[in-house]
All heavy atoms as a GROMACS GRO file, in nm:
protein
  599
    1MET      N    1  -2.555   0.635   1.718
    1MET     CA    2  -2.510   0.536   1.623
    1MET      C    3  -2.485   0.405   1.697
    1MET      O    4  -2.427   0.404   1.803
    1MET     CB    5  -2.383   0.583   1.553
    1MET     CG    6  -2.332   0.479   1.456
    1MET     SD    7  -2.165   0.503   1.393
    1MET     CE    8  -2.180   0.646   1.295
    2THR      N    9  -2.526   0.299   1.638
    2THR     CA   10  -2.501   0.168   1.695
    2THR      C   11  -2.407   0.091   1.605
    2THR      O   12  -2.379   0.133   1.491
    2THR     CB   13  -2.632   0.088   1.710
    2THR    OG1   14  -2.682   0.058   1.580
    2THR    CG2   15  -2.734   0.164   1.790
    3LEU      N   16  -2.361  -0.020   1.651
    3LEU     CA   17  -2.272  -0.105   1.573
    3LEU      C   18  -2.339  -0.149   1.443
    3LEU      O   19  -2.274  -0.167   1.342
    3LEU     CB   20  -2.230  -0.227   1.656
    3LEU     CG   21  -2.137  -0.325   1.588
    3LEU    CD1   22  -2.005  -0.257   1.554
    3LEU    CD2   23  -2.112  -0.444   1.676
    4PHE      N   24  -2.468  -0.158   1.442
    4PHE     CA   25  -2.539  -0.205   1.324
    4PHE      C   26  -2.546  -0.101   1.214
    4PHE      O   27  -2.576  -0.131   1.100
    4PHE     CB   28  -2.679  -0.251   1.363
    4PHE     CG   29  -2.678  -0.362   1.463
    4PHE    CD1   30  -2.709  -0.338   1.595
    4PHE    CD2   31  -2.639  -0.489   1.426
    4PHE    CE1   32  -2.705  -0.440   1.688
    4PHE    CE2   33  -2.634  -0.592   1.518
    4PHE     CZ   34  -2.667  -0.567   1.650
    5ASN      N   35  -2.516   0.027   1.246
    5ASN     CA   36  -2.518   0.132   1.145
    5ASN      C   37  -2.381   0.156   1.082
    5ASN      O   38  -2.368   0.241   0.995
    5ASN     CB   39  -2.566   0.265   1.207
    5ASN     CG   40  -2.709   0.256   1.251
    5ASN    OD1   41  -2.785   0.175   1.201
    5ASN    ND2   42  -2.746   0.341   1.346
    6VAL      N   43  -2.281   0.084   1.123
    6VAL     CA   44  -2.145   0.105   1.076
    6VAL      C   45  -2.123   0.030   0.945
    6VAL      O   46  -2.156  -0.087   0.933
    6VAL     CB   47  -2.043   0.059   1.182
    6VAL    CG1   48  -1.902   0.073   1.130
    6VAL    CG2   49  -2.062   0.137   1.310
    7THR      N   50  -2.067   0.101   0.848
    7THR     CA   51  -2.034   0.040   0.719
    7THR      C   52  -1.887  -0.001   0.722
    7THR      O   53  -1.802   0.075   0.768
    7THR     CB   54  -2.056   0.140   0.605
    7THR    OG1   55  -2.191   0.184   0.608
    7THR    CG2   56  -2.026   0.076   0.471
    8GLU      N   57  -1.857  -0.118   0.673
    8GLU     CA   58  -1.720  -0.167   0.670
    8GLU      C   59  -1.635  -0.077   0.581
    8GLU      O   60  -1.676  -0.040   0.471
    8GLU     CB   61  -1.717  -0.310   0.617
    8GLU     CG   62  -1.580  -0.372   0.619
    8GLU     CD   63  -1.582  -0.515   0.572
    8GLU    OE1   64  -1.688  -0.578   0.572
    8GLU    OE2   65  -1.475  -0.564   0.533
    9ALA      N   66  -1.516  -0.042   0.628
    9ALA     CA   67  -1.426   0.044   0.551
    9ALA      C   68  -1.367  -0.032   0.434
    9ALA      O   69  -1.340  -0.152   0.443
    9ALA     CB   70  -1.315   0.095   0.641
   10LYS      N   71  -1.347   0.037   0.324
   10LYS     CA   72  -1.288  -0.022   0.204
   10LYS      C   73  -1.142   0.021   0.195
   10LYS      O   74  -1.110   0.138   0.206
   10LYS     CB   75  -1.363   0.026   0.081
   10LYS     CG   76  -1.311  -0.030  -0.047
   10LYS     CD   77  -1.394   0.021  -0.164
   10LYS     CE   78  -1.339  -0.030  -0.294
   10LYS     NZ   79  -1.410   0.026  -0.408
   11ARG      N   80  -1.053  -0.076   0.178
   11ARG     CA   81  -0.910  -0.045   0.166
   11ARG      C   82  -0.887   0.020   0.030
   11ARG      O   83  -0.926  -0.032  -0.073
   11ARG     CB   84  -0.826  -0.171   0.177
   11ARG     CG   85  -0.677  -0.145   0.163
   11ARG     CD   86  -0.596  -0.268   0.184
   11ARG     NE   87  -0.604  -0.316   0.320
   11ARG     CZ   88  -0.531  -0.269   0.422
   11ARG    NH1   89  -0.446  -0.172   0.399
   11ARG    NH2   90  -0.541  -0.317   0.541
   12ILE      N   91  -0.821   0.136   0.033
   12ILE     CA   92  -0.794   0.210  -0.090
   12ILE      C   93  -0.656   0.173  -0.144
   12ILE      O   94  -0.641   0.145  -0.262
   12ILE     CB   95  -0.804   0.362  -0.065
   12ILE    CG1   96  -0.947   0.397  -0.027
   12ILE    CG2   97  -0.762   0.439  -0.188
   12ILE    CD1   98  -0.967   0.539   0.016
   13ALA      N   99  -0.554   0.175  -0.059
   13ALA     CA  100  -0.418   0.142  -0.100
   13ALA      C  101  -0.360   0.046   0.003
   13ALA      O  102  -0.376   0.066   0.123
   13ALA     CB  103  -0.333   0.268  -0.109
   14SER      N  104  -0.293  -0.058  -0.044
   14SER     CA  105  -0.236  -0.155   0.048
   14SER      C  106  -0.110  -0.098   0.112
   14SER      O  107  -0.048  -0.005   0.060
   14SER     CB  108  -0.204  -0.285  -0.025
   14SER     OG  109  -0.107  -0.260  -0.125
   15GLY      N  110  -0.073  -0.152   0.226
   15GLY     CA  111   0.045  -0.105   0.297
   15GLY      C  112   0.012  -0.001   0.401
   15GLY      O  113  -0.103   0.018   0.439
   16PHE      N  114   0.113   0.070   0.447
   16PHE     CA  115   0.096   0.170   0.551
   16PHE      C  116   0.073   0.307   0.486
   16PHE      O  117   0.168   0.378   0.452
   16PHE     CB  118   0.219   0.173   0.642
   16PHE     CG  119   0.208   0.275   0.752
   16PHE    CD1  120   0.116   0.258   0.855
   16PHE    CD2  121   0.288   0.386   0.753
   16PHE    CE1  122   0.105   0.351   0.956
   16PHE    CE2  123   0.278   0.481   0.854
   16PHE     CZ  124   0.186   0.463   0.956
   17HIS      N  125  -0.052   0.342   0.466
   17HIS     CA  126  -0.089   0.471   0.405
   17HIS      C  127  -0.202   0.532   0.486
   17HIS      O  128  -0.318   0.525   0.449
   17HIS     CB  129  -0.130   0.452   0.259
   17HIS     CG  130  -0.022   0.394   0.175
   17HIS    ND1  131   0.093   0.462   0.143
   17HIS    CD2  132  -0.010   0.272   0.119
   17HIS    CE1  133   0.171   0.385   0.069
   17HIS    NE2  134   0.110   0.269   0.053
   18PRO      N  135  -0.168   0.597   0.601
   18PRO     CA  136  -0.271   0.651   0.690
   18PRO      C  137  -0.331   0.782   0.639
   18PRO      O  138  -0.271   0.854   0.561
   18PRO     CB  139  -0.196   0.674   0.820
   18PRO     CG  140  -0.056   0.703   0.776
   18PRO     CD  141  -0.034   0.616   0.655
   19ASP      N  142  -0.450   0.812   0.687
   19ASP     CA  143  -0.518   0.940   0.665
   19ASP      C  144  -0.522   0.984   0.519
   19ASP      O  145  -0.467   1.088   0.483
   19ASP     CB  146  -0.454   1.051   0.749
   19ASP     CG  147  -0.454   1.019   0.896
   19ASP    OD1  148  -0.551   0.955   0.941
   19ASP    OD2  149  -0.360   1.059   0.966
   20PRO      N  150  -0.586   0.910   0.432
   20PRO     CA  151  -0.587   0.951   0.291
   20PRO      C  152  -0.670   1.076   0.267
   20PRO      O  153  -0.774   1.096   0.328
   20PRO     CB  154  -0.650   0.830   0.220
   20PRO     CG  155  -0.734   0.766   0.324
   20PRO     CD  156  -0.662   0.788   0.455
   21THR      N  157  -0.620   1.161   0.180
   21THR     CA  158  -0.694   1.277   0.130
   21THR      C  159  -0.706   1.260  -0.020
   21THR      O  160  -0.605   1.243  -0.089
   21THR     CB  161  -0.619   1.408   0.161
   21THR    OG1  162  -0.606   1.420   0.303
   21THR    CG2  163  -0.694   1.528   0.106
   22ILE      N  164  -0.828   1.261  -0.071
   22ILE     CA  165  -0.852   1.237  -0.213
   22ILE      C  166  -0.914   1.360  -0.276
   22ILE      O  167  -1.008   1.418  -0.222
   22ILE     CB  168  -0.944   1.115  -0.233
   22ILE    CG1  169  -0.880   0.991  -0.172
   22ILE    CG2  170  -0.973   1.093  -0.381
   22ILE    CD1  171  -0.967   0.869  -0.173
   23CYS      N  172  -0.860   1.401  -0.391
   23CYS     CA  173  -0.911   1.514  -0.467
   23CYS      C  174  -0.939   1.469  -0.609
   23CYS      O  175  -0.869   1.384  -0.663
   23CYS     CB  176  -0.807   1.626  -0.472
   23CYS     SG  177  -0.762   1.690  -0.311
   24GLU      N  178  -1.041   1.528  -0.671
   24GLU     CA  179  -1.075   1.499  -0.809
   24GLU      C  180  -1.054   1.625  -0.893
   24GLU      O  181  -1.097   1.734  -0.855
   24GLU     CB  182  -1.219   1.453  -0.822
   24GLU     CG  183  -1.259   1.418  -0.964
   24GLU     CD  184  -1.404   1.375  -0.976
   24GLU    OE1  185  -1.480   1.389  -0.879
   24GLU    OE2  186  -1.441   1.329  -1.085
   25THR      N  187  -0.988   1.611  -1.007
   25THR     CA  188  -0.968   1.725  -1.096
   25THR      C  189  -1.092   1.743  -1.184
   25THR      O  190  -1.173   1.650  -1.197
   25THR     CB  191  -0.846   1.702  -1.187
   25THR    OG1  192  -0.873   1.592  -1.275
   25THR    CG2  193  -0.720   1.673  -1.106
   26PRO      N  194  -1.108   1.859  -1.247
   26PRO     CA  195  -1.220   1.878  -1.339
   26PRO      C  196  -1.220   1.778  -1.456
   26PRO      O  197  -1.323   1.750  -1.514
   26PRO     CB  198  -1.202   2.021  -1.389
   26PRO     CG  199  -1.126   2.090  -1.281
   26PRO     CD  200  -1.035   1.984  -1.225
   27GLN      N  201  -1.103   1.723  -1.489
   27GLN     CA  202  -1.092   1.624  -1.597
   27GLN      C  203  -1.131   1.484  -1.552
   27GLN      O  204  -1.133   1.392  -1.633
   27GLN     CB  205  -0.950   1.623  -1.654
   27GLN     CG  206  -0.909   1.752  -1.721
   27GLN     CD  207  -0.871   1.861  -1.623
   27GLN    OE1  208  -0.834   1.835  -1.508
   27GLN    NE2  209  -0.881   1.986  -1.667
   28GLY      N  210  -1.158   1.465  -1.422
   28GLY     CA  211  -1.201   1.334  -1.373
   28GLY      C  212  -1.088   1.246  -1.322
   28GLY      O  213  -1.110   1.129  -1.294
   29THR      N  214  -0.968   1.299  -1.309
   29THR     CA  215  -0.856   1.223  -1.254
   29THR      C  216  -0.855   1.244  -1.102
   29THR      O  217  -0.881   1.353  -1.054
   29THR     CB  218  -0.722   1.271  -1.312
   29THR    OG1  219  -0.728   1.260  -1.454
   29THR    CG2  220  -0.606   1.189  -1.260
   30TYR      N  221  -0.827   1.137  -1.028
   30TYR     CA  222  -0.823   1.143  -0.882
   30TYR      C  223  -0.678   1.140  -0.834
   30TYR      O  224  -0.595   1.070  -0.892
   30TYR     CB  225  -0.897   1.024  -0.821
   30TYR     CG  226  -1.044   1.021  -0.852
   30TYR    CD1  227  -1.090   0.958  -0.967
   30TYR    CD2  228  -1.135   1.078  -0.766
   30TYR    CE1  229  -1.225   0.955  -0.996
   30TYR    CE2  230  -1.271   1.075  -0.794
   30TYR     CZ  231  -1.315   1.013  -0.909
   30TYR     OH  232  -1.450   1.010  -0.937
   31TYR      N  233  -0.650   1.214  -0.728
   31TYR     CA  234  -0.520   1.212  -0.663
   31TYR      C  235  -0.540   1.189  -0.514
   31TYR      O  236  -0.633   1.242  -0.455
   31TYR     CB  237  -0.443   1.342  -0.686
   31TYR     CG  238  -0.401   1.359  -0.830
   31TYR    CD1  239  -0.481   1.428  -0.919
   31TYR    CD2  240  -0.284   1.301  -0.876
   31TYR    CE1  241  -0.444   1.440  -1.052
   31TYR    CE2  242  -0.247   1.313  -1.008
   31TYR     CZ  243  -0.327   1.383  -1.096
   31TYR     OH  244  -0.291   1.394  -1.226
   32MET      N  245  -0.452   1.107  -0.457
   32MET     CA  246  -0.459   1.075  -0.315
   32MET      C  247  -0.322   1.100  -0.252
   32MET      O  248  -0.220   1.057  -0.306
   32MET     CB  249  -0.500   0.929  -0.295
   32MET     CG  250  -0.501   0.887  -0.150
   32MET     SD  251  -0.566   0.720  -0.121
   32MET     CE  252  -0.457   0.619  -0.219
   33VAL      N  253  -0.321   1.169  -0.138
   33VAL     CA  254  -0.200   1.194  -0.061
   33VAL      C  255  -0.223   1.136   0.078
   33VAL      O  256  -0.331   1.147   0.134
   33VAL     CB  257  -0.170   1.345  -0.051
   33VAL    CG1  258  -0.046   1.370   0.032
   33VAL    CG2  259  -0.154   1.405  -0.189
   34ASN      N  260  -0.119   1.073   0.133
   34ASN     CA  261  -0.129   1.010   0.264
   34ASN      C  262  -0.029   1.072   0.360
   34ASN      O  263   0.081   1.109   0.322
   34ASN     CB  264  -0.100   0.860   0.255
   34ASN     CG  265  -0.196   0.792   0.162
   34ASN    OD1  266  -0.166   0.774   0.046
   34ASN    ND2  267  -0.311   0.756   0.212
   35SER      N  268  -0.067   1.079   0.487
   35SER     CA  269   0.022   1.132   0.591
   35SER      C  270   0.130   1.032   0.624
   35SER      O  271   0.100   0.921   0.668
   35SER     CB  272  -0.059   1.162   0.718
   35SER     OG  273  -0.159   1.256   0.690
   36SER      N  274   0.252   1.069   0.604
   36SER     CA  275   0.366   0.984   0.642
   36SER      C  276   0.487   1.072   0.666
   36SER      O  277   0.592   1.053   0.609
   36SER     CB  278   0.396   0.880   0.534
   36SER     OG  279   0.441   0.943   0.416
   37PHE      N  280   0.472   1.173   0.752
   37PHE     CA  281   0.580   1.267   0.776
   37PHE      C  282   0.700   1.205   0.846
   37PHE      O  283   0.808   1.262   0.843
   37PHE     CB  284   0.528   1.384   0.860
   37PHE     CG  285   0.434   1.473   0.785
   37PHE    CD1  286   0.298   1.467   0.809
   37PHE    CD2  287   0.480   1.561   0.690
   37PHE    CE1  288   0.210   1.548   0.741
   37PHE    CE2  289   0.394   1.643   0.620
   37PHE     CZ  290   0.259   1.637   0.646
   38GLU      N  291   0.682   1.091   0.909
   38GLU     CA  292   0.794   1.032   0.983
   38GLU      C  293   0.886   0.948   0.896
   38GLU      O  294   0.987   0.898   0.941
   38GLU     CB  295   0.743   0.947   1.101
   38GLU     CG  296   0.664   0.826   1.061
   38GLU     CD  297   0.514   0.854   1.041
   38GLU    OE1  298   0.472   0.968   1.042
   38GLU    OE2  299   0.441   0.756   1.023
   39PHE      N  300   0.854   0.933   0.769
   39PHE     CA  301   0.936   0.852   0.678
   39PHE      C  302   0.994   0.938   0.568
   39PHE      O  303   0.937   1.040   0.530
   39PHE     CB  304   0.854   0.739   0.616
   39PHE     CG  305   0.801   0.643   0.716
   39PHE    CD1  306   0.666   0.638   0.745
   39PHE    CD2  307   0.886   0.557   0.783
   39PHE    CE1  308   0.616   0.550   0.838
   39PHE    CE2  309   0.837   0.468   0.878
   39PHE     CZ  310   0.702   0.465   0.905
   40PHE      N  311   1.108   0.898   0.515
   40PHE     CA  312   1.170   0.965   0.402
   40PHE      C  313   1.186   0.866   0.290
   40PHE      O  314   1.238   0.758   0.311
   40PHE     CB  315   1.308   1.020   0.441
   40PHE     CG  316   1.376   1.092   0.329
   40PHE    CD1  317   1.344   1.224   0.302
   40PHE    CD2  318   1.467   1.028   0.248
   40PHE    CE1  319   1.405   1.291   0.198
   40PHE    CE2  320   1.528   1.093   0.144
   40PHE     CZ  321   1.497   1.225   0.119
   41PRO      N  322   1.143   0.894   0.168
   41PRO     CA  323   1.066   1.011   0.130
   41PRO      C  324   0.924   1.005   0.187
   41PRO      O  325   0.874   0.898   0.217
   41PRO     CB  326   1.064   1.006  -0.022
   41PRO     CG  327   1.086   0.863  -0.057
   41PRO     CD  328   1.167   0.804   0.055
   42GLY      N  329   0.860   1.122   0.201
   42GLY     CA  330   0.731   1.128   0.267
   42GLY      C  331   0.619   1.176   0.177
   42GLY      O  332   0.639   1.221   0.066
   43LEU      N  333   0.498   1.168   0.227
   43LEU     CA  334   0.375   1.206   0.159
   43LEU      C  335   0.360   1.139   0.022
   43LEU      O  336   0.368   1.202  -0.081
   43LEU     CB  337   0.366   1.358   0.144
   43LEU     CG  338   0.352   1.435   0.272
   43LEU    CD1  339   0.356   1.585   0.244
   43LEU    CD2  340   0.227   1.400   0.346
   44PRO      N  341   0.336   1.007   0.021
   44PRO     CA  342   0.319   0.939  -0.106
   44PRO      C  343   0.196   0.992  -0.181
   44PRO      O  344   0.094   1.020  -0.121
   44PRO     CB  345   0.301   0.792  -0.068
   44PRO     CG  346   0.266   0.793   0.076
   44PRO     CD  347   0.322   0.918   0.135
   45VAL      N  348   0.210   1.007  -0.313
   45VAL     CA  349   0.103   1.058  -0.398
   45VAL      C  350   0.062   0.947  -0.494
   45VAL      O  351   0.146   0.885  -0.560
   45VAL     CB  352   0.149   1.182  -0.478
   45VAL    CG1  353   0.038   1.234  -0.567
   45VAL    CG2  354   0.199   1.290  -0.384
   46PHE      N  355  -0.069   0.922  -0.500
   46PHE     CA  356  -0.125   0.821  -0.588
   46PHE      C  357  -0.217   0.888  -0.690
   46PHE      O  358  -0.275   0.992  -0.663
   46PHE     CB  359  -0.207   0.718  -0.509
   46PHE     CG  360  -0.125   0.634  -0.415
   46PHE    CD1  361  -0.092   0.681  -0.289
   46PHE    CD2  362  -0.081   0.509  -0.453
   46PHE    CE1  363  -0.019   0.604  -0.201
   46PHE    CE2  364  -0.007   0.431  -0.366
   46PHE     CZ  365   0.025   0.479  -0.240
   47GLU      N  366  -0.234   0.824  -0.806
   47GLU     CA  367  -0.323   0.874  -0.911
   47GLU      C  368  -0.418   0.763  -0.952
   47GLU      O  369  -0.382   0.646  -0.951
   47GLU     CB  370  -0.240   0.920  -1.031
   47GLU     CG  371  -0.322   0.978  -1.143
   47GLU     CD  372  -0.235   1.024  -1.258
   47GLU    OE1  373  -0.158   0.941  -1.311
   47GLU    OE2  374  -0.243   1.141  -1.294
   48SER      N  375  -0.540   0.802  -0.990
   48SER     CA  376  -0.640   0.705  -1.033
   48SER      C  377  -0.729   0.769  -1.139
   48SER      O  378  -0.764   0.887  -1.130
   48SER     CB  379  -0.725   0.660  -0.915
   48SER     OG  380  -0.831   0.578  -0.959
   49ALA      N  381  -0.770   0.689  -1.236
   49ALA     CA  382  -0.863   0.738  -1.339
   49ALA      C  383  -1.008   0.711  -1.299
   49ALA      O  384  -1.099   0.777  -1.348
   49ALA     CB  385  -0.833   0.671  -1.473
   50ASP      N  386  -1.028   0.615  -1.206
   50ASP     CA  387  -1.166   0.577  -1.171
   50ASP      C  388  -1.196   0.584  -1.021
   50ASP      O  389  -1.307   0.558  -0.979
   50ASP     CB  390  -1.196   0.437  -1.222
   50ASP     CG  391  -1.103   0.331  -1.166
   50ASP    OD1  392  -1.022   0.362  -1.076
   50ASP    OD2  393  -1.112   0.216  -1.211
   51GLY      N  394  -1.098   0.617  -0.939
   51GLY     CA  395  -1.118   0.624  -0.795
   51GLY      C  396  -1.111   0.490  -0.725
   51GLY      O  397  -1.129   0.482  -0.604
   52GLU      N  398  -1.082   0.384  -0.798
   52GLU     CA  399  -1.070   0.250  -0.738
   52GLU      C  400  -0.934   0.186  -0.760
   52GLU      O  401  -0.887   0.111  -0.676
   52GLU     CB  402  -1.179   0.158  -0.794
   52GLU     CG  403  -1.317   0.194  -0.746
   52GLU     CD  404  -1.418   0.085  -0.773
   52GLU    OE1  405  -1.378  -0.034  -0.773
   52GLU    OE2  406  -1.534   0.119  -0.796
   53HIS      N  407  -0.872   0.211  -0.872
   53HIS     CA  408  -0.741   0.153  -0.906
   53HIS      C  409  -0.638   0.264  -0.897
   53HIS      O  410  -0.643   0.361  -0.973
   53HIS     CB  411  -0.744   0.091  -1.046
   53HIS     CG  412  -0.849  -0.014  -1.060
   53HIS    ND1  413  -0.975   0.014  -1.106
   53HIS    CD2  414  -0.848  -0.145  -1.030
   53HIS    CE1  415  -1.047  -0.096  -1.107
   53HIS    NE2  416  -0.973  -0.194  -1.060
   54TRP      N  417  -0.544   0.248  -0.803
   54TRP     CA  418  -0.449   0.354  -0.772
   54TRP      C  419  -0.308   0.315  -0.812
   54TRP      O  420  -0.267   0.200  -0.796
   54TRP     CB  421  -0.453   0.385  -0.622
   54TRP     CG  422  -0.585   0.440  -0.581
   54TRP    CD1  423  -0.692   0.370  -0.536
   54TRP    CD2  424  -0.624   0.577  -0.583
   54TRP    NE1  425  -0.797   0.455  -0.510
   54TRP    CE2  426  -0.758   0.583  -0.537
   54TRP    CE3  427  -0.561   0.696  -0.618
   54TRP    CZ2  428  -0.827   0.703  -0.526
   54TRP    CZ3  429  -0.630   0.815  -0.606
   54TRP    CH2  430  -0.761   0.817  -0.561
   55TRP      N  431  -0.230   0.413  -0.862
   55TRP     CA  432  -0.090   0.396  -0.897
   55TRP      C  433  -0.010   0.501  -0.823
   55TRP      O  434  -0.045   0.620  -0.824
   55TRP     CB  435  -0.069   0.414  -1.048
   55TRP     CG  436  -0.135   0.308  -1.127
   55TRP    CD1  437  -0.082   0.188  -1.165
   55TRP    CD2  438  -0.269   0.308  -1.177
   55TRP    NE1  439  -0.174   0.116  -1.235
   55TRP    CE2  440  -0.292   0.187  -1.244
   55TRP    CE3  441  -0.375   0.400  -1.172
   55TRP    CZ2  442  -0.411   0.155  -1.304
   55TRP    CZ3  443  -0.495   0.368  -1.231
   55TRP    CH2  444  -0.511   0.247  -1.297
   56ARG      N  445   0.098   0.458  -0.760
   56ARG     CA  446   0.184   0.553  -0.690
   56ARG      C  447   0.267   0.627  -0.793
   56ARG      O  448   0.338   0.566  -0.875
   56ARG     CB  449   0.275   0.479  -0.592
   56ARG     CG  450   0.352   0.572  -0.505
   56ARG     CD  451   0.422   0.498  -0.395
   56ARG     NE  452   0.489   0.590  -0.306
   56ARG     CZ  453   0.535   0.555  -0.188
   56ARG    NH1  454   0.519   0.432  -0.147
   56ARG    NH2  455   0.594   0.643  -0.113
   57ILE      N  456   0.260   0.760  -0.791
   57ILE     CA  457   0.330   0.840  -0.891
   57ILE      C  458   0.448   0.918  -0.832
   57ILE      O  459   0.521   0.982  -0.906
   57ILE     CB  460   0.234   0.937  -0.964
   57ILE    CG1  461   0.167   1.032  -0.867
   57ILE    CG2  462   0.133   0.858  -1.045
   57ILE    CD1  463   0.088   1.143  -0.935
   58GLY      N  464   0.467   0.912  -0.702
   58GLY     CA  465   0.581   0.980  -0.641
   58GLY      C  466   0.554   1.020  -0.498
   58GLY      O  467   0.462   0.968  -0.434
   59ASN      N  468   0.634   1.112  -0.449
   59ASN     CA  469   0.623   1.164  -0.313
   59ASN      C  470   0.626   1.316  -0.317
   59ASN      O  471   0.703   1.375  -0.392
   59ASN     CB  472   0.738   1.113  -0.226
   59ASN     CG  473   0.728   0.965  -0.203
   59ASN    OD1  474   0.645   0.920  -0.127
   59ASN    ND2  475   0.813   0.890  -0.271
   60ALA      N  476   0.542   1.379  -0.235
   60ALA     CA  477   0.540   1.524  -0.229
   60ALA      C  478   0.664   1.580  -0.161
   60ALA      O  479   0.707   1.690  -0.190
   60ALA     CB  480   0.415   1.573  -0.157
   61MET      N  481   0.721   1.503  -0.069
   61MET     CA  482   0.843   1.545   0.001
   61MET      C  483   0.951   1.441  -0.026
   61MET      O  484   0.950   1.333   0.031
   61MET     CB  485   0.816   1.559   0.151
   61MET     CG  486   0.710   1.664   0.181
   61MET     SD  487   0.672   1.678   0.356
   61MET     CE  488   0.817   1.768   0.411
   62ASP      N  489   1.043   1.476  -0.117
   62ASP     CA  490   1.144   1.378  -0.155
   62ASP      C  491   1.288   1.430  -0.147
   62ASP      O  492   1.380   1.367  -0.194
   62ASP     CB  493   1.116   1.324  -0.296
   62ASP     CG  494   1.112   1.435  -0.401
   62ASP    OD1  495   1.133   1.552  -0.366
   62ASP    OD2  496   1.087   1.402  -0.518
   63ARG      N  497   1.305   1.547  -0.085
   63ARG     CA  498   1.440   1.602  -0.065
   63ARG      C  499   1.464   1.622   0.084
   63ARG      O  500   1.374   1.663   0.156
   63ARG     CB  501   1.453   1.736  -0.139
   63ARG     CG  502   1.439   1.722  -0.290
   63ARG     CD  503   1.462   1.856  -0.361
   63ARG     NE  504   1.381   1.965  -0.310
   63ARG     CZ  505   1.254   1.990  -0.344
   63ARG    NH1  506   1.193   1.910  -0.429
   63ARG    NH2  507   1.188   2.093  -0.294
   64GLU      N  508   1.586   1.596   0.130
   64GLU     CA  509   1.617   1.610   0.272
   64GLU      C  510   1.593   1.752   0.322
   64GLU      O  511   1.559   1.773   0.437
   64GLU     CB  512   1.761   1.568   0.299
   64GLU     CG  513   1.780   1.418   0.292
   64GLU     CD  514   1.914   1.375   0.348
   64GLU    OE1  515   1.961   1.437   0.446
   64GLU    OE2  516   1.970   1.279   0.297
   65SER      N  517   1.606   1.851   0.233
   65SER     CA  518   1.586   1.991   0.274
   65SER      C  519   1.440   2.017   0.312
   65SER      O  520   1.411   2.117   0.378
   65SER     CB  521   1.627   2.084   0.161
   65SER     OG  522   1.547   2.062   0.046
   66GLN      N  523   1.348   1.930   0.274
   66GLN     CA  524   1.206   1.945   0.308
   66GLN      C  525   1.174   1.890   0.446
   66GLN      O  526   1.061   1.904   0.492
   66GLN     CB  527   1.120   1.875   0.204
   66GLN     CG  528   1.129   1.939   0.066
   66GLN     CD  529   1.058   1.856  -0.038
   66GLN    OE1  530   1.079   1.735  -0.048
   66GLN    NE2  531   0.975   1.921  -0.117
   67PHE      N  532   1.270   1.828   0.513
   67PHE     CA  533   1.252   1.771   0.646
   67PHE      C  534   1.340   1.848   0.744
   67PHE      O  535   1.452   1.807   0.774
   67PHE     CB  536   1.291   1.622   0.647
   67PHE     CG  537   1.195   1.534   0.575
   67PHE    CD1  538   1.200   1.519   0.438
   67PHE    CD2  539   1.096   1.466   0.646
   67PHE    CE1  540   1.110   1.439   0.372
   67PHE    CE2  541   1.006   1.385   0.580
   67PHE     CZ  542   1.012   1.372   0.443
   68PRO      N  543   1.294   1.960   0.797
   68PRO     CA  544   1.377   2.042   0.886
   68PRO      C  545   1.383   1.990   1.029
   68PRO      O  546   1.357   2.061   1.124
   68PRO     CB  547   1.307   2.177   0.879
   68PRO     CG  548   1.163   2.143   0.862
   68PRO     CD  549   1.164   2.018   0.775
   69SER      N  550   1.418   1.865   1.046
   69SER     CA  551   1.419   1.805   1.179
   69SER      C  552   1.549   1.831   1.253
   69SER      O  553   1.560   1.803   1.371
   69SER     CB  554   1.396   1.654   1.168
   69SER     OG  555   1.504   1.594   1.100
   70GLY      N  556   1.651   1.880   1.183
   70GLY     CA  557   1.780   1.903   1.247
   70GLY      C  558   1.868   1.780   1.248
   70GLY      O  559   1.979   1.784   1.296
   71ARG      N  560   1.818   1.671   1.197
   71ARG     CA  561   1.899   1.550   1.188
   71ARG      C  562   1.884   1.492   1.048
   71ARG      O  563   1.781   1.510   0.983
   71ARG     CB  564   1.861   1.448   1.293
   71ARG     CG  565   1.717   1.410   1.288
   71ARG     CD  566   1.680   1.326   1.409
   71ARG     NE  567   1.536   1.314   1.408
   71ARG     CZ  568   1.470   1.206   1.438
   71ARG    NH1  569   1.533   1.098   1.474
   71ARG    NH2  570   1.340   1.203   1.433
   72PRO      N  571   1.984   1.424   0.999
   72PRO     CA  572   1.977   1.370   0.862
   72PRO      C  573   1.868   1.264   0.850
   72PRO      O  574   1.843   1.187   0.943
   72PRO     CB  575   2.115   1.310   0.838
   72PRO     CG  576   2.174   1.291   0.973
   72PRO     CD  577   2.109   1.392   1.065
   73ALA      N  578   1.803   1.263   0.737
   73ALA     CA  579   1.700   1.162   0.710
   73ALA      C  580   1.768   1.031   0.669
   73ALA      O  581   1.873   1.033   0.607
   73ALA     CB  582   1.607   1.210   0.598
   74HIS      N  583   1.707   0.922   0.705
   74HIS     CA  584   1.761   0.789   0.669
   74HIS      C  585   1.683   0.737   0.551
   74HIS      O  586   1.563   0.726   0.556
   74HIS     CB  587   1.750   0.694   0.787
   74HIS     CG  588   1.828   0.739   0.905
   74HIS    ND1  589   1.965   0.734   0.910
   74HIS    CD2  590   1.789   0.796   1.022
   74HIS    CE1  591   2.007   0.783   1.025
   74HIS    NE2  592   1.902   0.821   1.094
   75VAL      N  593   1.755   0.706   0.446
   75VAL     CA  594   1.691   0.655   0.324
   75VAL      C  595   1.686   0.505   0.328
   75VAL      O  596   1.770   0.440   0.375
   75VAL     CB  597   1.766   0.704   0.199
   75VAL    CG1  598   1.703   0.649   0.075
   75VAL    CG2  599   1.769   0.855   0.198
   0.00000   0.00000   0.00000
């Protein structure tokens, strides 16, 4: 692969949302989860009807009991 074969990446969600994982339901709705284990609340979840316009609908890890680090989480 050379530099000339590289396609420019498209930003899916603004801000700090690393390593996106996107799934599509049989109904055509898309869900995206991002790696953010070091922050509380963590694992932001986004929803999209078309795969281009995303809305944050919550976090997969939103309780301190889900972070077994041995130290209190900072909100």
